[in-house]
N, C-alpha and C positions, 0 to 999 in steps of 0.2 A: 598524391593524396596524403592527408595528415596521418601521422602514425597514431594508431589507436592505443590509448593508455587508459583502459578501464571504461571508456565511453563507447557508445555505439557509433558505427560509421555515419549514420544519419545525423547524429548530433554533432559529430566532428565536422561534417561538411557545412552544417549550419553555422557553427562557430567560426570556421575558417572563412566563411563568406563575408564576415565583418571586416577582416583584414583586406580582402579583395576590394570591398567597397571603399574603405578608407584610403588604402595605399595605391589602389589601381591594379589591374590584372597583369600589366606588363612590367611591373617593378621587379628587378632581379633580387634574389635572396641575398646577394652580396651587399646590397644597399642597407640591409637591416642592421641597425646599431642600437645601443642602449638609449640614446636620445630619441630615436624614432619610436621605440617601444614606449618610452615615457610620454611622448606626445600622443601616442595612440590611447594610453590609459586616460589621459586628460580629456581627449575627445570623447571617449565612451562615457566618462563621468559627466561631461556636459550634456550628453544625450540621455541622462538619467538612467543609465544601465545599472543594475544592481551589482554591488561589489563581488558577490559570488558568481555572477554571470561573467564579469570581466576576468575573474580568476580562472574560470573554466576555459575561456578563450585563450588565456595565456598558457594553459596546459596544452592545448592543441598546438599553439605556436612552438612551445618547447619541444614537443614531439616531432614536429615538422623539421625544425632546425637540427635536432639530434639525428634524424634520418639523413638530412642533407650533409651533415658533418661526417657521418659514416661513409657516405658515397663520395666525399671529397668535393662537394658543391658549396660548401660554406667554410670560411676560413677562421672564424673567431670561436673561442670557447664560449659555452653557454653562460658561464659566470660573468662574462664581460658584456653580455647582451640582455639577459633577463633581469628584471628588478629583484632587489635583494630583500625588500621589506614588505612587499605587497602580498599579504596573506590574511584576508578577512576571516573572521571567526564564522564557523558554520553554525547557523541557527536553523534547526529542522522545523518544518511546518508541522502544525498540530491540527489542521483542519480534517475533520472526519464527519460522516453523516450519521445521525441517529436513525434507527429503523423507520421512524415516522418521516423524517426528511427524505430518506431513500425512496419511500413509497410515493411521496409527493413529486419528487423529481422524475421518477420513472413514468408516472402518469402524464407529466408535462412534456416529455420528449416525444418527437415524432415516432410513429409506429415502427419505422424501419431502423430506428436507433435504439429501441428499447431492449432488444436482444443483446446488443453490444454492452449496454449499461449494466444489465442484469448479470452477464457473464463476468464482467470486471469485478462486481461485488461478490460473486459466488466463488471465484478462484483467485482473486488478487493478481491476475495476469496484467502485464504491461501492454501498452497500446500496440506496439509492433507484434506482440505475441498473440493478441486477440485476432488480428487480421489474418493469421495463418491457421486458425482452428477450423476443423471440419467436424461434422456430426459424428464421423467415425472415431474421433478423438475423445468423445464424451461418453463415459460409461455410467453405470448406476452408482458405483462406489468410488470412482476415481476419474480424473480427467488428465489427458496427456497434453502438456504444454511444450511447444517447440521453442526453447529459450533463444533469445536474440542478444542478450547482454553478455553473458558468460556461458561457458560450456556447462557449468553446474546448474544453470537456469533451465536446461532441458530436462524435464522430469515430470512425474505424475503428481497431481494434487489430490489428496484424499478428500472425499466429499462427506461432510458431517450433516447432522440434522439441522444445524444452523445454516448451512450453505444450500441445502437441497431445494428449498422453495425458490430461491433466486436462480438456481441452475435450471429448474423446471420452466421458469419464465423465459430464460435465455433460449432454451430448446424450442419453446413455443413460437418465438419470434425469429428463429434462425432460418436461413436459406437451406433448402433441402439438398442442393447440389453445389459443389465447389466450396469456397470459404463460407463458413456459417454466418459470419457477421460482416464481411466485407471491409473495405477501407473507409475510415472516417477521417478524412484529411483535415477538416475544420472542427475537430472535436472540442477544442477549447472555446471556440466561438459558439458552438452549439450548446455546450453546457452553460456558458455565460448567459446566452439569451433565455434559456429555460429558467435559470435562477432569477433573472430580471422579471420575467413574466410572473413568477411566484411572488415577487415583491411588489407587484402592481395590484391595485384594488380591483374588485370585480366590475365596478362601474367603468373604469378606464379600459379594462380589457374588453368589455362589451362594445366599446367604441373603436376597437381596433388598435389600441395602444399596447405596446409590448414592453415598455419601460415605465417605471414609476415617475409620476410628475410631482415636482416640488410644490406646485400650486394647488394640488388636489389634497383635500383633507383626508379622504379615504386612503390615498397612497401613503400619507404620512403616518396613518394609524396602522397600516399593514406591516407586520413584522418583516424586517429585511431578511431575505434568504441569502446567506453568505455564499460567494462564488466557490466553485470547487474545480479541481483539475483531475485528469485521469489518474495521476499518482495519489490523489486524495482518496479515490475509490479503493485503491490497493491498501492504503492506510486504514480505511474504514473496516475492511475485513479483519485486519490485525487488531483493531480496537474492540470490535465485537467479540472476537475470540478471547481477548484478554479480560474483558468485562465479565465474560461467562466463566472465568476461572482457569482458562487454559494457560499453561506455563509458556514463557517466552521461547524456550528452546524448541517446543513443539510448533509454535506459531512460525518460527523461522523455517521449519521444515515445510509448512504449508506455503509460505511465500517464496520457498526455494532459495533461501540464503545459505551461505556457507556455514554460519554459526548463528548464535542467538544475539550477537551484539547489535545488529541493525534493528532487530525486533525490540530489544530493550531500550535503545536510544531514540528510535524514530517511529517504527511502524506499529508497535504494540505496547505503548506506554500505558494505555488505559485511561479512561476518564476519571475524574475525581470521585464521582458518585460510585462508579464501578469498583474502583480500588477501595473505597471506604467500605463497600459491602463485602468485598473479599476479606478485608482485614477483620471486620466484625465477625465473620464466620470463623476465622482462625482463632480469634479471641474467645468465642463461644466454646469452641472445641477444647481450647487450652484451659478454660476455667471450669469445665465440667468435673464435678467431684468424682473421685475414683469409685466411691461406693455406688454411684449411680450407673456405672458402666457394668453391664451384665457380663458375667463370666460364662465360660462354656458350660460349667456345671449347673449354673442357674438356668441357662437356656435349654439344655438337654436334660430333661427330667426322666427318671426311670419309672417305668410302670410297676405297680405292686406285683410281687411274686416273681421278680426277676432273680437271676442267679446272684446278683450283688446283694439283694436284700436277704436271700437265703443264708448268706455267709455272716450276717450280723448276729452278735451274741444273743440279743433278745429273741430273734427268730429261732435260734437253735434251742434256747431254753424252753420256749413255748412248744417246740416240736417234741422235746424229751418228756415234758409233762404230759403231753397228750399220749 
């Protein structure tokens, strides 16, 4: 098996499958050379694979050869095999759903998938984590997530007022026994088909079409619903919290990151309108004159006849005159 280097075993097996497909299952590890790896990269580029995808496949290959080298089943050093300059820049996705888009997509999904979708939005859980959740893990104020990516990912997620409506929808559509939401093996295809239906005009949908037609005027006028992935649902929760003013380090806790760096760079960058609103609120507070800020003395007013007023000189003089 490929050595896990920060990726899940499921992803490692998928990435390693491309090497088996291109090189063949029977090829010995001793046949792997720098030229063979270079040919593999060219082959994957000709197949229109994304550079980041190829990079992740090479990470799996490096882990496999490192493990084989440790056990004496591979004779070359990794520097003589792995490419020296293949390091594409990481460009994080920015797709997230607005609350209106989330409601549309929820209504468009089949009923047996709506709970899965709502739970992903409510907790930011990953696909493999959602499949392990039971109703016993869901509480009123927190949800236990059995992490699958790292040990730190196994933790409880606090439930706020922003998340609670979606969590209620998830519980409503959950299975009462066993895994609450089951396994959604074709989740990417299911989400893609739902977004395609939302991009199709009502006339074509009434005729049974599930994809927009270029020849239909109604479909051309219907706003396109951008595709989304399960990880985009995780990012959606981060953006919602950031737009509401939650600090990135707290969002990192909700998404069960080790620190706030991933929230700041990827999952909770916030929309332009949301960030503009937060900045305007900060500027409004900063520009408020000090004279307009009520002090404790102005807020707490003494009633007449208190001990403090009895100690005033005017009150003493009036008392002596009397």
